[in-house]
mmCIF file as Biopython writes it, N, C-alpha, C and O atoms, coordinates in Angstrom:
data_model
#
loop_
_atom_site.group_PDB
_atom_site.id
_atom_site.type_symbol
_atom_site.label_atom_id
_atom_site.label_alt_id
_atom_site.label_comp_id
_atom_site.label_asym_id
_atom_site.label_entity_id
_atom_site.label_seq_id
_atom_site.pdbx_PDB_ins_code
_atom_site.Cartn_x
_atom_site.Cartn_y
_atom_site.Cartn_z
_atom_site.occupancy
_atom_site.B_iso_or_equiv
_atom_site.auth_seq_id
_atom_site.auth_asym_id
_atom_site.pdbx_PDB_model_num
ATOM 1   N N  . MET A ? 1  ? -54.103 36.720 -16.470 1.0 0.0 1  A 1 
ATOM 2   C CA . MET A ? 1  ? -54.507 35.783 -15.467 1.0 0.0 1  A 1 
ATOM 3   C C  . MET A ? 1  ? -53.401 36.039 -14.574 1.0 0.0 1  A 1 
ATOM 4   O O  . MET A ? 1  ? -52.342 36.407 -15.083 1.0 0.0 1  A 1 
ATOM 5   N N  . GLU A ? 2  ? -53.489 35.885 -13.179 1.0 0.0 2  A 1 
ATOM 6   C CA . GLU A ? 2  ? -52.211 36.310 -12.261 1.0 0.0 2  A 1 
ATOM 7   C C  . GLU A ? 2  ? -51.370 35.394 -12.208 1.0 0.0 2  A 1 
ATOM 8   O O  . GLU A ? 2  ? -51.784 34.252 -12.005 1.0 0.0 2  A 1 
ATOM 9   N N  . SER A ? 3  ? -49.936 35.639 -12.378 1.0 0.0 3  A 1 
ATOM 10  C CA . SER A ? 3  ? -48.973 34.434 -12.316 1.0 0.0 3  A 1 
ATOM 11  C C  . SER A ? 3  ? -49.160 33.774 -11.054 1.0 0.0 3  A 1 
ATOM 12  O O  . SER A ? 3  ? -49.178 32.544 -11.108 1.0 0.0 3  A 1 
ATOM 13  N N  . ARG A ? 4  ? -49.295 34.291 -9.978  1.0 0.0 4  A 1 
ATOM 14  C CA . ARG A ? 4  ? -49.165 33.671 -8.510  1.0 0.0 4  A 1 
ATOM 15  C C  . ARG A ? 4  ? -50.655 32.638 -8.906  1.0 0.0 4  A 1 
ATOM 16  O O  . ARG A ? 4  ? -50.327 31.476 -8.666  1.0 0.0 4  A 1 
ATOM 17  N N  . LEU A ? 5  ? -51.602 32.669 -9.233  1.0 0.0 5  A 1 
ATOM 18  C CA . LEU A ? 5  ? -52.805 31.663 -9.481  1.0 0.0 5  A 1 
ATOM 19  C C  . LEU A ? 5  ? -52.210 30.660 -10.611 1.0 0.0 5  A 1 
ATOM 20  O O  . LEU A ? 5  ? -52.503 29.465 -10.583 1.0 0.0 5  A 1 
ATOM 21  N N  . LEU A ? 6  ? -51.515 31.106 -11.426 1.0 0.0 6  A 1 
ATOM 22  C CA . LEU A ? 6  ? -50.881 30.173 -12.751 1.0 0.0 6  A 1 
ATOM 23  C C  . LEU A ? 6  ? -50.002 29.293 -11.975 1.0 0.0 6  A 1 
ATOM 24  O O  . LEU A ? 6  ? -49.953 28.100 -12.276 1.0 0.0 6  A 1 
ATOM 25  N N  . ASP A ? 7  ? -49.188 29.834 -10.850 1.0 0.0 7  A 1 
ATOM 26  C CA . ASP A ? 7  ? -48.313 29.090 -10.536 1.0 0.0 7  A 1 
ATOM 27  C C  . ASP A ? 7  ? -49.053 27.882 -9.414  1.0 0.0 7  A 1 
ATOM 28  O O  . ASP A ? 7  ? -48.317 26.926 -9.168  1.0 0.0 7  A 1 
ATOM 29  N N  . ILE A ? 8  ? -50.166 27.878 -8.871  1.0 0.0 8  A 1 
ATOM 30  C CA . ILE A ? 8  ? -51.071 26.858 -7.783  1.0 0.0 8  A 1 
ATOM 31  C C  . ILE A ? 8  ? -51.693 26.325 -8.767  1.0 0.0 8  A 1 
ATOM 32  O O  . ILE A ? 8  ? -51.600 25.114 -8.566  1.0 0.0 8  A 1 
ATOM 33  N N  . LEU A ? 9  ? -52.497 26.564 -10.082 1.0 0.0 9  A 1 
ATOM 34  C CA . LEU A ? 9  ? -53.217 25.695 -10.371 1.0 0.0 9  A 1 
ATOM 35  C C  . LEU A ? 9  ? -52.553 24.546 -11.359 1.0 0.0 9  A 1 
ATOM 36  O O  . LEU A ? 9  ? -51.522 24.750 -12.002 1.0 0.0 9  A 1 
ATOM 37  N N  . VAL A ? 10 ? -53.196 23.480 -11.380 1.0 0.0 10 A 1 
ATOM 38  C CA . VAL A ? 10 ? -52.567 22.130 -12.089 1.0 0.0 10 A 1 
ATOM 39  C C  . VAL A ? 10 ? -53.620 21.648 -13.097 1.0 0.0 10 A 1 
ATOM 40  O O  . VAL A ? 10 ? -54.797 21.948 -12.900 1.0 0.0 10 A 1 
ATOM 41  N N  . CYS A ? 11 ? -53.276 20.942 -14.129 1.0 0.0 11 A 1 
ATOM 42  C CA . CYS A ? 11 ? -54.256 20.286 -14.738 1.0 0.0 11 A 1 
ATOM 43  C C  . CYS A ? 11 ? -54.967 18.949 -13.743 1.0 0.0 11 A 1 
ATOM 44  O O  . CYS A ? 11 ? -54.316 18.078 -13.166 1.0 0.0 11 A 1 
ATOM 45  N N  . PRO A ? 12 ? -56.569 19.107 -13.755 1.0 0.0 12 A 1 
ATOM 46  C CA . PRO A ? 12 ? -56.979 18.241 -12.946 1.0 0.0 12 A 1 
ATOM 47  C C  . PRO A ? 12 ? -57.020 16.847 -13.230 1.0 0.0 12 A 1 
ATOM 48  O O  . PRO A ? 12 ? -57.725 16.099 -12.553 1.0 0.0 12 A 1 
ATOM 49  N N  . LEU A ? 13 ? -56.290 16.417 -14.219 1.0 0.0 13 A 1 
ATOM 50  C CA . LEU A ? 13 ? -56.069 15.034 -15.051 1.0 0.0 13 A 1 
ATOM 51  C C  . LEU A ? 13 ? -55.116 14.354 -14.732 1.0 0.0 13 A 1 
ATOM 52  O O  . LEU A ? 13 ? -55.149 13.227 -14.237 1.0 0.0 13 A 1 
ATOM 53  N N  . CYS A ? 14 ? -53.873 15.223 -15.088 1.0 0.0 14 A 1 
ATOM 54  C CA . CYS A ? 14 ? -52.288 14.674 -14.755 1.0 0.0 14 A 1 
ATOM 55  C C  . CYS A ? 14 ? -51.690 15.456 -13.705 1.0 0.0 14 A 1 
ATOM 56  O O  . CYS A ? 14 ? -50.647 15.024 -13.215 1.0 0.0 14 A 1 
ATOM 57  N N  . LYS A ? 15 ? -52.167 16.511 -13.288 1.0 0.0 15 A 1 
ATOM 58  C CA . LYS A ? 15 ? -51.663 17.209 -12.265 1.0 0.0 15 A 1 
ATOM 59  C C  . LYS A ? 15 ? -50.181 18.009 -12.627 1.0 0.0 15 A 1 
ATOM 60  O O  . LYS A ? 15 ? -49.256 18.302 -11.869 1.0 0.0 15 A 1 
ATOM 61  N N  . GLY A ? 16 ? -50.332 18.217 -13.972 1.0 0.0 16 A 1 
ATOM 62  C CA . GLY A ? 16 ? -49.242 18.648 -14.666 1.0 0.0 16 A 1 
ATOM 63  C C  . GLY A ? 16 ? -49.254 20.385 -14.919 1.0 0.0 16 A 1 
ATOM 64  O O  . GLY A ? 16 ? -50.319 20.996 -14.833 1.0 0.0 16 A 1 
ATOM 65  N N  . ARG A ? 17 ? -48.312 20.898 -15.151 1.0 0.0 17 A 1 
ATOM 66  C CA . ARG A ? 17 ? -48.201 22.546 -15.267 1.0 0.0 17 A 1 
ATOM 67  C C  . ARG A ? 17 ? -49.264 22.981 -16.511 1.0 0.0 17 A 1 
ATOM 68  O O  . ARG A ? 17 ? -49.564 22.251 -17.456 1.0 0.0 17 A 1 
ATOM 69  N N  . LEU A ? 18 ? -49.679 24.139 -16.309 1.0 0.0 18 A 1 
ATOM 70  C CA . LEU A ? 18 ? -50.834 24.726 -17.513 1.0 0.0 18 A 1 
ATOM 71  C C  . LEU A ? 18 ? -50.071 25.790 -17.929 1.0 0.0 18 A 1 
ATOM 72  O O  . LEU A ? 18 ? -49.470 26.526 -17.146 1.0 0.0 18 A 1 
ATOM 73  N N  . GLU A ? 19 ? -50.068 25.890 -18.946 1.0 0.0 19 A 1 
ATOM 74  C CA . GLU A ? 19 ? -49.839 26.933 -19.896 1.0 0.0 19 A 1 
ATOM 75  C C  . GLU A ? 19 ? -51.117 28.001 -20.528 1.0 0.0 19 A 1 
ATOM 76  O O  . GLU A ? 19 ? -52.110 27.670 -21.176 1.0 0.0 19 A 1 
ATOM 77  N N  . SER A ? 20 ? -50.700 29.339 -20.094 1.0 0.0 20 A 1 
ATOM 78  C CA . SER A ? 20 ? -51.916 30.465 -20.208 1.0 0.0 20 A 1 
ATOM 79  C C  . SER A ? 20 ? -51.768 30.891 -21.468 1.0 0.0 20 A 1 
ATOM 80  O O  . SER A ? 20 ? -50.791 31.615 -21.658 1.0 0.0 20 A 1 
ATOM 81  N N  . LEU A ? 21 ? -52.557 30.615 -22.517 1.0 0.0 21 A 1 
ATOM 82  C CA . LEU A ? 21 ? -52.769 31.462 -23.719 1.0 0.0 21 A 1 
ATOM 83  C C  . LEU A ? 21 ? -53.843 32.600 -23.639 1.0 0.0 21 A 1 
ATOM 84  O O  . LEU A ? 21 ? -55.026 32.298 -23.484 1.0 0.0 21 A 1 
ATOM 85  N N  . ARG A ? 22 ? -53.358 34.181 -23.765 1.0 0.0 22 A 1 
ATOM 86  C CA . ARG A ? 22 ? -53.904 34.892 -23.329 1.0 0.0 22 A 1 
ATOM 87  C C  . ARG A ? 22 ? -55.052 35.236 -24.845 1.0 0.0 22 A 1 
ATOM 88  O O  . ARG A ? 22 ? -56.259 35.430 -24.701 1.0 0.0 22 A 1 
ATOM 89  N N  . ALA A ? 23 ? -54.512 35.244 -25.894 1.0 0.0 23 A 1 
ATOM 90  C CA . ALA A ? 23 ? -55.389 35.145 -27.026 1.0 0.0 23 A 1 
ATOM 91  C C  . ALA A ? 23 ? -56.679 34.509 -27.041 1.0 0.0 23 A 1 
ATOM 92  O O  . ALA A ? 23 ? -57.774 34.924 -27.421 1.0 0.0 23 A 1 
ATOM 93  N N  . ASP A ? 24 ? -56.248 33.209 -26.455 1.0 0.0 24 A 1 
ATOM 94  C CA . ASP A ? 24 ? -58.011 32.418 -26.622 1.0 0.0 24 A 1 
ATOM 95  C C  . ASP A ? 24 ? -58.390 32.160 -25.181 1.0 0.0 24 A 1 
ATOM 96  O O  . ASP A ? 24 ? -59.213 31.292 -24.890 1.0 0.0 24 A 1 
ATOM 97  N N  . ASP A ? 25 ? -57.891 32.789 -24.432 1.0 0.0 25 A 1 
ATOM 98  C CA . ASP A ? 25 ? -58.481 32.647 -22.502 1.0 0.0 25 A 1 
ATOM 99  C C  . ASP A ? 25 ? -58.565 31.325 -22.146 1.0 0.0 25 A 1 
ATOM 100 O O  . ASP A ? 25 ? -59.537 30.660 -21.787 1.0 0.0 25 A 1 
ATOM 101 N N  . GLU A ? 26 ? -57.260 30.999 -22.315 1.0 0.0 26 A 1 
ATOM 102 C CA . GLU A ? 26 ? -57.727 29.042 -22.001 1.0 0.0 26 A 1 
ATOM 103 C C  . GLU A ? 26 ? -56.218 28.726 -21.298 1.0 0.0 26 A 1 
ATOM 104 O O  . GLU A ? 26 ? -55.169 29.370 -21.334 1.0 0.0 26 A 1 
ATOM 105 N N  . LEU A ? 27 ? -56.535 27.594 -20.716 1.0 0.0 27 A 1 
ATOM 106 C CA . LEU A ? 27 ? -55.400 27.290 -19.915 1.0 0.0 27 A 1 
ATOM 107 C C  . LEU A ? 27 ? -54.731 26.010 -20.392 1.0 0.0 27 A 1 
ATOM 108 O O  . LEU A ? 27 ? -55.439 25.065 -20.044 1.0 0.0 27 A 1 
ATOM 109 N N  . VAL A ? 28 ? -53.855 25.678 -20.926 1.0 0.0 28 A 1 
ATOM 110 C CA . VAL A ? 28 ? -53.443 24.377 -21.731 1.0 0.0 28 A 1 
ATOM 111 C C  . VAL A ? 28 ? -52.690 23.578 -21.213 1.0 0.0 28 A 1 
ATOM 112 O O  . VAL A ? 28 ? -51.634 23.982 -20.727 1.0 0.0 28 A 1 
ATOM 113 N N  . CYS A ? 29 ? -53.015 22.313 -21.183 1.0 0.0 29 A 1 
ATOM 114 C CA . CYS A ? 29 ? -51.961 21.236 -20.621 1.0 0.0 29 A 1 
ATOM 115 C C  . CYS A ? 29 ? -51.683 20.495 -21.719 1.0 0.0 29 A 1 
ATOM 116 O O  . CYS A ? 29 ? -52.455 19.882 -22.456 1.0 0.0 29 A 1 
ATOM 117 N N  . HIS A ? 30 ? -50.336 20.627 -21.762 1.0 0.0 30 A 1 
ATOM 118 C CA . HIS A ? 30 ? -49.902 19.908 -23.220 1.0 0.0 30 A 1 
ATOM 119 C C  . HIS A ? 30 ? -49.373 18.468 -22.855 1.0 0.0 30 A 1 
ATOM 120 O O  . HIS A ? 30 ? -48.874 17.740 -23.714 1.0 0.0 30 A 1 
ATOM 121 N N  . ALA A ? 31 ? -49.468 18.203 -21.912 1.0 0.0 31 A 1 
ATOM 122 C CA . ALA A ? 31 ? -49.323 16.645 -21.497 1.0 0.0 31 A 1 
ATOM 123 C C  . ALA A ? 31 ? -50.638 15.616 -22.209 1.0 0.0 31 A 1 
ATOM 124 O O  . ALA A ? 31 ? -50.534 14.706 -23.030 1.0 0.0 31 A 1 
ATOM 125 N N  . ASP A ? 32 ? -51.802 16.150 -21.561 1.0 0.0 32 A 1 
ATOM 126 C CA . ASP A ? 32 ? -52.967 15.522 -21.967 1.0 0.0 32 A 1 
ATOM 127 C C  . ASP A ? 32 ? -53.626 16.493 -23.159 1.0 0.0 32 A 1 
ATOM 128 O O  . ASP A ? 32 ? -54.802 16.349 -23.490 1.0 0.0 32 A 1 
ATOM 129 N N  . ARG A ? 33 ? -52.865 17.372 -23.697 1.0 0.0 33 A 1 
ATOM 130 C CA . ARG A ? 33 ? -53.549 17.917 -25.072 1.0 0.0 33 A 1 
ATOM 131 C C  . ARG A ? 33 ? -54.621 18.322 -24.848 1.0 0.0 33 A 1 
ATOM 132 O O  . ARG A ? 33 ? -55.377 17.688 -25.585 1.0 0.0 33 A 1 
ATOM 133 N N  . LEU A ? 34 ? -55.371 19.259 -24.055 1.0 0.0 34 A 1 
ATOM 134 C CA . LEU A ? 34 ? -56.535 19.972 -23.359 1.0 0.0 34 A 1 
ATOM 135 C C  . LEU A ? 34 ? -56.445 21.103 -22.965 1.0 0.0 34 A 1 
ATOM 136 O O  . LEU A ? 34 ? -55.558 21.506 -22.212 1.0 0.0 34 A 1 
ATOM 137 N N  . ALA A ? 35 ? -57.634 21.970 -23.562 1.0 0.0 35 A 1 
ATOM 138 C CA . ALA A ? 35 ? -57.387 23.697 -23.396 1.0 0.0 35 A 1 
ATOM 139 C C  . ALA A ? 35 ? -58.950 23.936 -22.393 1.0 0.0 35 A 1 
ATOM 140 O O  . ALA A ? 35 ? -60.141 23.861 -22.696 1.0 0.0 35 A 1 
ATOM 141 N N  . PHE A ? 36 ? -58.278 24.222 -21.203 1.0 0.0 36 A 1 
ATOM 142 C CA . PHE A ? 36 ? -59.610 24.828 -20.294 1.0 0.0 36 A 1 
ATOM 143 C C  . PHE A ? 36 ? -59.949 26.262 -20.842 1.0 0.0 36 A 1 
ATOM 144 O O  . PHE A ? 36 ? -59.096 27.019 -21.306 1.0 0.0 36 A 1 
ATOM 145 N N  . PRO A ? 37 ? -61.265 26.546 -20.740 1.0 0.0 37 A 1 
ATOM 146 C CA . PRO A ? 37 ? -61.407 27.691 -20.679 1.0 0.0 37 A 1 
ATOM 147 C C  . PRO A ? 37 ? -61.106 28.573 -19.555 1.0 0.0 37 A 1 
ATOM 148 O O  . PRO A ? 37 ? -60.709 28.241 -18.438 1.0 0.0 37 A 1 
ATOM 149 N N  . VAL A ? 38 ? -61.329 29.640 -19.965 1.0 0.0 38 A 1 
ATOM 150 C CA . VAL A ? 38 ? -61.008 30.965 -18.765 1.0 0.0 38 A 1 
ATOM 151 C C  . VAL A ? 38 ? -62.211 31.633 -18.903 1.0 0.0 38 A 1 
ATOM 152 O O  . VAL A ? 38 ? -62.148 32.278 -19.949 1.0 0.0 38 A 1 
ATOM 153 N N  . ARG A ? 39 ? -63.405 31.810 -18.290 1.0 0.0 39 A 1 
ATOM 154 C CA . ARG A ? 39 ? -64.452 32.545 -18.186 1.0 0.0 39 A 1 
ATOM 155 C C  . ARG A ? 39 ? -64.820 33.567 -17.195 1.0 0.0 39 A 1 
ATOM 156 O O  . ARG A ? 39 ? -64.988 33.340 -15.996 1.0 0.0 39 A 1 
ATOM 157 N N  . ASP A ? 40 ? -64.924 34.601 -17.721 1.0 0.0 40 A 1 
ATOM 158 C CA . ASP A ? 40 ? -64.977 36.157 -16.613 1.0 0.0 40 A 1 
ATOM 159 C C  . ASP A ? 40 ? -63.478 36.140 -15.940 1.0 0.0 40 A 1 
ATOM 160 O O  . ASP A ? 40 ? -63.478 36.725 -14.857 1.0 0.0 40 A 1 
ATOM 161 N N  . GLY A ? 41 ? -62.434 35.705 -16.255 1.0 0.0 41 A 1 
ATOM 162 C CA . GLY A ? 41 ? -61.200 35.452 -15.418 1.0 0.0 41 A 1 
ATOM 163 C C  . GLY A ? 41 ? -61.199 34.351 -14.543 1.0 0.0 41 A 1 
ATOM 164 O O  . GLY A ? 41 ? -60.385 34.165 -13.638 1.0 0.0 41 A 1 
ATOM 165 N N  . ILE A ? 42 ? -62.277 33.528 -14.895 1.0 0.0 42 A 1 
ATOM 166 C CA . ILE A ? 42 ? -62.183 32.705 -13.721 1.0 0.0 42 A 1 
ATOM 167 C C  . ILE A ? 42 ? -62.266 31.198 -14.499 1.0 0.0 42 A 1 
ATOM 168 O O  . ILE A ? 42 ? -63.285 30.900 -15.122 1.0 0.0 42 A 1 
ATOM 169 N N  . PRO A ? 43 ? -61.013 30.197 -14.404 1.0 0.0 43 A 1 
ATOM 170 C CA . PRO A ? 43 ? -60.763 29.086 -14.881 1.0 0.0 43 A 1 
ATOM 171 C C  . PRO A ? 43 ? -61.617 28.012 -14.768 1.0 0.0 43 A 1 
ATOM 172 O O  . PRO A ? 43 ? -61.950 27.570 -13.668 1.0 0.0 43 A 1 
ATOM 173 N N  . VAL A ? 44 ? -61.972 27.590 -15.735 1.0 0.0 44 A 1 
ATOM 174 C CA . VAL A ? 44 ? -63.089 26.498 -15.462 1.0 0.0 44 A 1 
ATOM 175 C C  . VAL A ? 44 ? -62.156 24.728 -15.794 1.0 0.0 44 A 1 
ATOM 176 O O  . VAL A ? 44 ? -62.094 23.989 -16.777 1.0 0.0 44 A 1 
ATOM 177 N N  . MET A ? 45 ? -61.605 24.677 -14.454 1.0 0.0 45 A 1 
ATOM 178 C CA . MET A ? 45 ? -61.114 23.235 -14.469 1.0 0.0 45 A 1 
ATOM 179 C C  . MET A ? 45 ? -61.825 22.110 -14.646 1.0 0.0 45 A 1 
ATOM 180 O O  . MET A ? 45 ? -61.810 21.370 -13.662 1.0 0.0 45 A 1 
ATOM 181 N N  . LEU A ? 46 ? -62.448 21.729 -15.579 1.0 0.0 46 A 1 
ATOM 182 C CA . LEU A ? 46 ? -63.175 20.429 -15.575 1.0 0.0 46 A 1 
ATOM 183 C C  . LEU A ? 46 ? -63.146 19.841 -16.600 1.0 0.0 46 A 1 
ATOM 184 O O  . LEU A ? 46 ? -63.264 20.656 -17.515 1.0 0.0 46 A 1 
ATOM 185 N N  . GLU A ? 47 ? -63.026 18.571 -17.059 1.0 0.0 47 A 1 
ATOM 186 C CA . GLU A ? 47 ? -62.593 17.752 -18.020 1.0 0.0 47 A 1 
ATOM 187 C C  . GLU A ? 47 ? -63.811 17.914 -18.876 1.0 0.0 47 A 1 
ATOM 188 O O  . GLU A ? 47 ? -63.518 17.820 -20.068 1.0 0.0 47 A 1 
ATOM 189 N N  . SER A ? 48 ? -65.060 18.123 -18.657 1.0 0.0 48 A 1 
ATOM 190 C CA . SER A ? 48 ? -66.169 18.278 -19.620 1.0 0.0 48 A 1 
ATOM 191 C C  . SER A ? 48 ? -66.391 19.501 -20.214 1.0 0.0 48 A 1 
ATOM 192 O O  . SER A ? 48 ? -67.369 19.702 -20.935 1.0 0.0 48 A 1 
ATOM 193 N N  . GLU A ? 49 ? -65.391 20.498 -19.917 1.0 0.0 49 A 1 
ATOM 194 C CA . GLU A ? 49 ? -65.563 21.909 -20.569 1.0 0.0 49 A 1 
ATOM 195 C C  . GLU A ? 49 ? -64.190 22.204 -21.060 1.0 0.0 49 A 1 
ATOM 196 O O  . GLU A ? 49 ? -63.791 23.353 -21.250 1.0 0.0 49 A 1 
ATOM 197 N N  . ALA A ? 50 ? -63.447 21.089 -21.267 1.0 0.0 50 A 1 
ATOM 198 C CA . ALA A ? 50 ? -61.914 21.284 -21.794 1.0 0.0 50 A 1 
ATOM 199 C C  . ALA A ? 50 ? -62.035 20.419 -23.343 1.0 0.0 50 A 1 
ATOM 200 O O  . ALA A ? 50 ? -62.567 19.348 -23.633 1.0 0.0 50 A 1 
ATOM 201 N N  . ARG A ? 51 ? -61.279 21.430 -24.151 1.0 0.0 51 A 1 
ATOM 202 C CA . ARG A ? 51 ? -61.446 21.052 -25.566 1.0 0.0 51 A 1 
ATOM 203 C C  . ARG A ? 51 ? -60.078 20.263 -25.866 1.0 0.0 51 A 1 
ATOM 204 O O  . ARG A ? 51 ? -59.013 20.497 -25.294 1.0 0.0 51 A 1 
ATOM 205 N N  . PRO A ? 52 ? -60.259 19.406 -26.738 1.0 0.0 52 A 1 
ATOM 206 C CA . PRO A ? 52 ? -58.807 18.989 -26.923 1.0 0.0 52 A 1 
ATOM 207 C C  . PRO A ? 52 ? -57.826 19.658 -27.960 1.0 0.0 52 A 1 
ATOM 208 O O  . PRO A ? 52 ? -58.485 20.151 -28.875 1.0 0.0 52 A 1 
ATOM 209 N N  . LEU A ? 53 ? -56.764 19.799 -28.087 1.0 0.0 53 A 1 
ATOM 210 C CA . LEU A ? 53 ? -55.931 20.528 -28.749 1.0 0.0 53 A 1 
ATOM 211 C C  . LEU A ? 53 ? -55.687 19.902 -30.095 1.0 0.0 53 A 1 
ATOM 212 O O  . LEU A ? 53 ? -55.618 18.685 -30.262 1.0 0.0 53 A 1 
ATOM 213 N N  . ASP A ? 54 ? -55.554 20.836 -31.083 1.0 0.0 54 A 1 
ATOM 214 C CA . ASP A ? 54 ? -55.465 20.646 -32.622 1.0 0.0 54 A 1 
ATOM 215 C C  . ASP A ? 54 ? -53.755 19.558 -32.564 1.0 0.0 54 A 1 
ATOM 216 O O  . ASP A ? 54 ? -52.770 19.847 -31.885 1.0 0.0 54 A 1 
ATOM 217 N N  . PRO A ? 55 ? -53.868 18.618 -33.283 1.0 0.0 55 A 1 
ATOM 218 C CA . PRO A ? 55 ? -52.479 17.925 -33.335 1.0 0.0 55 A 1 
ATOM 219 C C  . PRO A ? 55 ? -51.642 18.453 -34.284 1.0 0.0 55 A 1 
ATOM 220 O O  . PRO A ? 55 ? -50.514 17.984 -34.438 1.0 0.0 55 A 1 
ATOM 221 N N  . VAL A ? 56 ? -52.022 19.304 -34.894 1.0 0.0 56 A 1 
ATOM 222 C CA . VAL A ? 56 ? -51.068 20.056 -36.202 1.0 0.0 56 A 1 
ATOM 223 C C  . VAL A ? 56 ? -50.804 21.449 -35.203 1.0 0.0 56 A 1 
ATOM 224 O O  . VAL A ? 56 ? -50.091 22.275 -35.772 1.0 0.0 56 A 1 
ATOM 225 N N  . ALA A ? 57 ? -51.172 21.783 -34.064 1.0 0.0 57 A 1 
ATOM 226 C CA . ALA A ? 57 ? -50.743 23.198 -33.771 1.0 0.0 57 A 1 
ATOM 227 C C  . ALA A ? 57 ? -49.207 22.922 -32.809 1.0 0.0 57 A 1 
ATOM 228 O O  . ALA A ? 57 ? -48.461 23.820 -32.418 1.0 0.0 57 A 1 
ATOM 229 N N  . ASP A ? 58 ? -49.051 21.670 -32.619 1.0 0.0 58 A 1 
ATOM 230 C CA . ASP A ? 58 ? -47.571 21.554 -31.825 1.0 0.0 58 A 1 
ATOM 231 C C  . ASP A ? 58 ? -46.719 20.851 -33.061 1.0 0.0 58 A 1 
ATOM 232 O O  . ASP A ? 58 ? -45.705 20.222 -32.759 1.0 0.0 58 A 1 
ATOM 233 N N  . ALA A ? 59 ? -47.091 20.943 -34.345 1.0 0.0 59 A 1 
ATOM 234 C CA . ALA A ? 59 ? -45.672 20.365 -35.093 1.0 0.0 59 A 1 
ATOM 235 C C  . ALA A ? 59 ? -45.117 21.910 -35.470 1.0 0.0 59 A 1 
ATOM 236 O O  . ALA A ? 59 ? -44.047 22.054 -36.061 1.0 0.0 59 A 1 
#
């Protein structure tokens, strides 16, 4: 994902910063503990499409 796009995109829930996880093709909001999918290079910024983060992953 282009860094310019990542600078513009924010979490649709809290408007917080997102982190790109290239290995998983996801954009992660650590504040809301959600991972938004990136499909065919296009971020899907819908709460209904996001998956909750594993609570153990940040430990």
